[in-house]
C-alpha positions as CSV (number, residue, x, y, z in Angstrom):
1,M,70.6,25.4,-15.8
2,Y,69.8,25.7,-12.1
3,T,71.8,24.1,-9.3
4,T,71.2,23.9,-5.5
5,K,73.4,27.0,-5.3
6,D,70.6,29.0,-6.9
7,I,68.2,28.2,-4.1
8,A,67.5,30.5,-1.2
9,V,65.8,28.6,1.7
10,V,63.9,31.3,3.6
11,I,62.5,30.4,7.0
12,L,60.0,32.8,8.5
13,N,60.3,33.1,12.3
14,W,58.3,34.7,15.0
15,N,59.3,33.7,18.6
16,G,60.1,30.2,17.3
17,K,63.3,29.3,19.1
18,A,62.0,25.8,20.1
19,L,61.1,25.0,16.5
20,L,64.5,26.3,15.3
21,E,66.2,24.2,17.9
22,Q,64.3,21.1,16.7
23,F,64.3,21.5,12.9
24,L,66.9,24.0,11.6
25,L,69.8,21.4,11.8
26,S,68.1,19.1,9.3
27,V,67.7,22.0,6.9
28,I,71.4,22.9,7.2
29,K,72.5,19.3,7.0
30,Y,70.5,18.4,3.9
31,S,70.5,21.6,1.9
32,N,73.9,21.2,0.2
33,D,74.9,24.5,-1.4
34,A,71.6,26.3,-0.9
35,I,71.7,29.7,0.9
36,I,69.7,29.6,4.1
37,Y,68.0,32.7,5.5
38,L,66.1,33.3,8.7
39,A,63.5,36.0,8.1
40,D,62.6,37.2,11.6
41,N,59.2,38.9,12.2
42,A,60.3,41.1,15.1
43,S,60.6,38.3,17.6
44,T,60.7,39.1,21.3
45,D,62.3,35.8,22.3
46,D,66.0,35.0,21.8
47,S,65.5,32.9,18.6
48,V,67.7,35.2,16.5
49,T,70.5,35.2,19.1
50,F,70.3,31.4,19.2
51,V,70.7,31.1,15.4
52,V,73.5,33.6,15.2
53,K,75.4,31.7,18.0
54,H,74.8,28.1,16.8
55,F,74.4,28.5,13.1
56,P,76.6,31.5,12.0
57,N,76.3,30.6,8.3
58,V,72.5,31.3,8.3
59,K,71.8,34.8,7.0
60,I,69.5,36.9,9.1
61,I,66.9,39.2,7.7
62,Q,65.3,41.3,10.4
63,N,61.8,42.6,9.7
64,S,60.6,45.6,11.5
65,E,57.3,44.2,12.6
66,N,55.3,41.0,12.8
67,G,53.2,41.3,9.7
68,G,52.2,37.7,9.6
69,Y,53.2,35.2,6.9
70,A,52.3,37.4,3.9
71,K,53.9,40.7,4.8
72,G,56.7,38.9,6.6
73,Y,57.8,37.1,3.4
74,N,57.1,40.2,1.2
75,D,59.4,42.3,3.3
76,A,62.1,39.6,3.7
77,L,62.3,38.5,0.0
78,K,63.1,42.0,-1.1
79,H,66.6,41.2,0.2
80,V,67.0,37.8,-1.5
81,K,68.6,37.6,-4.9
82,Q,68.9,33.9,-5.6
83,P,66.8,32.9,-8.7
84,L,64.9,30.1,-6.8
85,L,63.1,30.7,-3.5
86,C,62.0,28.0,-1.0
87,L,59.6,29.4,1.5
88,L,59.9,26.9,4.4
89,N,58.0,26.8,7.6
90,S,60.0,26.6,10.8
91,D,58.2,23.4,11.8
92,I,59.5,21.3,8.9
93,E,62.0,18.5,8.9
94,V,63.6,18.0,5.5
95,T,65.2,14.8,4.2
96,E,68.4,13.9,2.4
97,N,68.5,15.0,-1.3
98,W,65.2,16.9,-0.9
99,L,66.4,19.8,-3.2
100,E,67.8,17.8,-6.1
101,P,64.4,16.6,-7.6
102,I,63.1,20.2,-7.3
103,V,66.1,21.6,-9.2
104,N,65.8,18.9,-11.8
105,Q,62.1,19.7,-12.4
106,F,62.8,23.4,-12.8
107,N,65.5,22.4,-15.4
108,N,63.2,19.9,-17.2
109,D,60.4,22.3,-17.8
110,A,61.1,26.0,-18.3
111,N,57.4,26.8,-17.9
112,T,57.4,25.6,-14.3
113,A,57.3,28.5,-11.9
114,I,56.1,26.9,-8.6
115,I,56.8,23.5,-7.1
116,Q,55.7,21.7,-4.0
117,P,57.3,18.5,-2.6
118,K,55.5,15.6,-0.9
119,I,54.5,16.8,2.6
120,L,54.1,14.1,5.2
121,D,53.0,14.4,8.9
122,F,56.0,14.7,11.3
123,K,53.8,13.2,14.1
124,K,52.7,10.3,11.9
125,K,55.3,9.9,9.2
126,S,53.4,7.2,7.3
127,H,50.6,9.6,6.5
128,F,50.3,12.8,4.5
129,E,50.0,16.1,6.3
130,Y,46.9,18.3,6.2
131,A,48.6,21.4,4.8
132,G,49.4,20.5,1.2
133,A,49.9,16.7,1.3
134,A,50.6,15.7,-2.4
135,G,49.6,18.9,-4.1
136,G,46.6,21.3,-4.0
137,F,43.5,21.7,-6.1
138,I,40.3,23.7,-5.9
139,D,36.6,23.3,-6.7
140,K,34.4,25.7,-8.6
141,Y,33.3,27.4,-5.3
142,G,36.8,28.0,-4.1
143,Y,37.1,25.2,-1.6
144,P,40.7,23.8,-1.6
145,Y,41.7,20.2,-1.2
146,C,44.7,18.0,-1.9
147,R,45.8,14.7,-3.2
148,G,46.2,12.8,0.0
149,R,43.9,15.0,2.1
150,I,40.3,16.0,1.5
151,F,38.8,17.9,4.4
152,D,39.6,15.8,7.4
153,T,40.4,12.6,5.6
154,I,44.2,11.9,5.6
155,E,45.6,9.2,3.4
156,E,48.5,6.9,4.2
157,D,51.5,7.4,1.9
158,K,51.8,4.1,0.0
159,G,53.7,5.6,-2.9
160,Q,50.5,6.4,-4.8
161,Y,51.6,10.0,-5.3
162,N,55.3,9.7,-6.1
163,N,54.9,11.2,-9.6
164,V,55.3,14.6,-11.0
165,I,52.0,16.3,-12.0
166,N,50.5,19.7,-12.6
167,I,48.7,21.1,-9.5
168,F,46.7,24.2,-8.9
169,W,48.3,25.4,-5.7
170,A,51.4,24.6,-3.6
171,S,51.4,24.6,0.2
172,G,53.0,27.6,1.9
173,A,54.5,25.2,4.3
174,C,57.1,24.4,1.7
175,L,56.8,26.4,-1.5
176,F,59.4,26.7,-4.2
177,I,58.9,29.6,-6.7
178,K,61.1,31.4,-9.2
179,N,62.2,34.8,-7.7
180,E,61.3,36.7,-10.8
181,V,57.8,35.2,-10.8
182,F,57.2,36.0,-7.2
183,K,58.2,39.6,-7.9
184,S,56.2,39.8,-11.1
185,L,53.1,38.8,-9.1
186,E,53.9,41.5,-6.5
187,G,54.2,38.8,-3.8
188,F,51.6,37.8,-1.3
189,D,48.4,39.8,-0.7
190,E,49.2,41.2,2.7
191,S,45.5,41.7,3.6
192,Y,45.4,37.9,4.2
193,F,47.8,38.1,7.2
194,A,48.0,34.3,7.3
195,H,46.3,31.3,5.7
196,M,45.3,30.8,2.1
197,E,47.7,33.5,0.8
198,E,49.7,30.8,-1.0
199,I,46.5,29.7,-2.8
200,D,45.8,33.3,-3.8
201,L,49.4,33.6,-5.1
202,C,49.1,30.4,-7.1
203,W,45.7,31.4,-8.5
204,R,47.2,34.7,-9.7
205,A,50.1,32.7,-11.2
206,F,47.7,30.4,-13.0
207,N,45.7,33.3,-14.3
208,S,49.0,34.7,-15.6
209,N,49.8,31.4,-17.4
210,Y,52.5,30.2,-15.0
211,K,52.6,26.4,-14.2
212,A,52.7,24.9,-10.7
213,E,53.8,21.3,-10.2
214,Y,54.1,18.6,-7.5
215,V,57.3,16.6,-7.3
216,G,56.8,13.4,-5.3
217,A,60.5,12.4,-5.2
218,S,61.2,15.2,-2.7
219,T,59.9,14.7,0.8
220,V,59.5,16.9,3.9
221,Y,57.8,16.3,7.2
222,H,55.5,19.0,8.6
223,V,54.3,19.4,12.2
224,G,51.4,21.5,11.2
225,G,49.4,23.8,13.5
226,A,52.6,24.8,15.4
227,T,51.6,28.5,15.4
228,L,47.8,28.1,15.1
229,N,46.1,24.7,15.3
230,N,42.9,23.5,13.7
231,T,40.9,23.8,16.9
232,N,41.5,27.5,17.1
233,P,38.5,29.6,15.9
234,R,41.0,32.2,14.7
235,K,42.1,29.7,12.1
236,T,38.5,29.0,11.1
237,Y,38.0,32.7,10.6
238,L,41.1,33.3,8.5
239,N,40.5,30.2,6.4
240,F,36.9,31.1,5.5
241,R,37.5,34.8,5.1
242,N,40.6,34.4,3.0
243,S,39.0,31.7,0.8
244,L,36.2,34.2,0.0
245,F,38.9,36.8,-0.9
246,C,40.5,34.3,-3.3
247,L,37.3,33.4,-5.0
248,A,36.0,36.9,-5.5
249,K,39.4,38.2,-6.7
250,N,40.5,35.5,-9.0
251,T,37.6,33.4,-10.4
252,D,36.4,33.7,-14.0
253,K,33.4,35.6,-15.3
254,N,30.9,33.4,-13.4
255,V,31.9,35.1,-10.1
256,F,28.3,36.1,-9.0
257,F,27.0,32.5,-9.5
258,R,29.9,31.0,-7.7
259,M,29.7,33.5,-4.8
260,V,26.0,32.9,-4.2
261,W,26.5,29.1,-3.9
262,R,29.6,29.6,-1.8
263,M,27.6,31.7,0.7
264,K,25.0,28.9,1.0
265,L,27.7,26.3,1.5
266,D,29.4,28.4,4.2
267,G,26.1,28.8,5.9
268,I,25.7,25.0,6.0
269,A,29.3,24.7,7.4
270,A,28.4,27.2,10.1
271,L,25.3,25.3,11.0
272,R,27.3,22.1,11.2
273,F,29.6,23.7,13.7
274,L,26.6,24.8,15.8
275,L,25.2,21.2,15.8
276,Q,28.6,20.0,16.9
277,L,28.4,22.3,19.9
278,K,31.3,24.5,18.5
279,P,29.7,27.9,18.8
280,Q,33.1,29.7,18.6
281,H,33.7,28.3,15.1
282,F,30.1,29.2,14.1
283,F,30.7,32.8,15.0
284,A,34.1,32.7,13.3
285,I,32.4,32.0,10.0
286,L,29.9,34.8,10.6
287,K,32.8,37.1,11.4
288,A,34.6,36.0,8.3
289,H,31.7,36.9,6.1
290,F,31.3,40.3,7.7
291,S,35.0,41.0,7.2
292,F,34.6,39.9,3.6
293,Y,31.7,42.4,3.0
294,N,33.7,45.2,4.7
295,N,36.6,44.5,2.2
296,L,34.4,43.9,-0.8
297,S,35.1,47.3,-2.6
298,R,38.8,46.8,-2.3
299,I,38.6,43.2,-3.5
300,L,36.4,44.2,-6.5
301,K,39.0,46.8,-7.4
302,Q,41.7,44.2,-7.3
303,R,39.5,41.9,-9.4
304,R,39.2,44.5,-12.2
305,Q,43.0,44.8,-12.3
306,L,43.9,41.1,-12.4
307,P,43.9,38.7,-15.4
308,K,41.3,35.9,-15.4
309,R,41.5,32.4,-16.8
310,S,38.9,29.6,-16.8
311,G,39.5,25.9,-16.3
312,Y,41.1,26.1,-12.9
313,Y,38.9,23.7,-11.0
314,T,38.8,19.9,-11.1
315,E,35.5,19.4,-9.1
316,N,32.1,21.0,-9.5
317,S,31.7,20.8,-5.7
318,I,34.2,19.0,-3.4
319,V,31.6,19.5,-0.6
320,W,29.0,17.5,-2.5
321,S,31.5,14.8,-3.5
322,Y,32.9,14.4,0.0
323,F,29.8,14.7,2.3
324,I,27.0,13.5,0.1
325,K,28.6,11.0,-2.3
326,Q,31.1,9.9,0.4
327,R,34.1,10.1,-1.8
328,K,36.9,10.4,0.7
329,T,40.1,10.2,-1.5
330,F,41.4,12.0,-4.5
């Protein structure tokens, strides 16, 4: 049986002193017997010095370079031995007893490998937060969405998602995973650098018959966009490119059909940005597609080596459902 002593809360940091000043105290206060690590991605500010001085019980893992979210965690977690990992963004405020429901669910279902808590918006605590909300799902063309957030529509938290359910992906903002499962999947795909790598990890876990779940009794508050906000074309580029990586690598035998339709839908999204007078985002999607083509041989090699499983999606097309049928909530 797991206890909170079996959890390693690992916070990835890169020049994030201000966020650590604001949020680390809540993690320490409410994490009971969990072991807290700061995994530093070769910061050039004094964030590590700050933590060592003010929070000496936090264990420091010093990465040799800033390899982004994926490589940063891959490098850091080699040094972590606890059986349960919590990958926690530095811009998250946790709440009292946030770990107990997570531990209970791991104990209740031995097949559970990945868990996400309820993620609410730190800036508007009555509403869900964009990155994860109440658990992630995906449509047949690889577009992710969440209970509580579909595209730009964010729901108010009225207790409608307080249950425990199976989900397809858990948000990397606050992701619990069994250490042995993370290592058996060989961690994150470092080619992603940042964004969508948790969806790829969860997809590979699904294809390997592991279970991901959402636990609504555990709540955290996420600032979101603290390192790269939604208006940044760089984020558009990474999201579109990495989503194509996920679909091509992990989908079932109908990959060609799905990819053709996905290319068409991405073209419509690019045109929409152009009509909204956002040319930088239009070019970000074009750049994402060119990068995908440049990486295609590597991705196809990965695809041949990975297991596949059907039945992963809950929507034929979330784009059609949201924009044409005007269905705005889960």
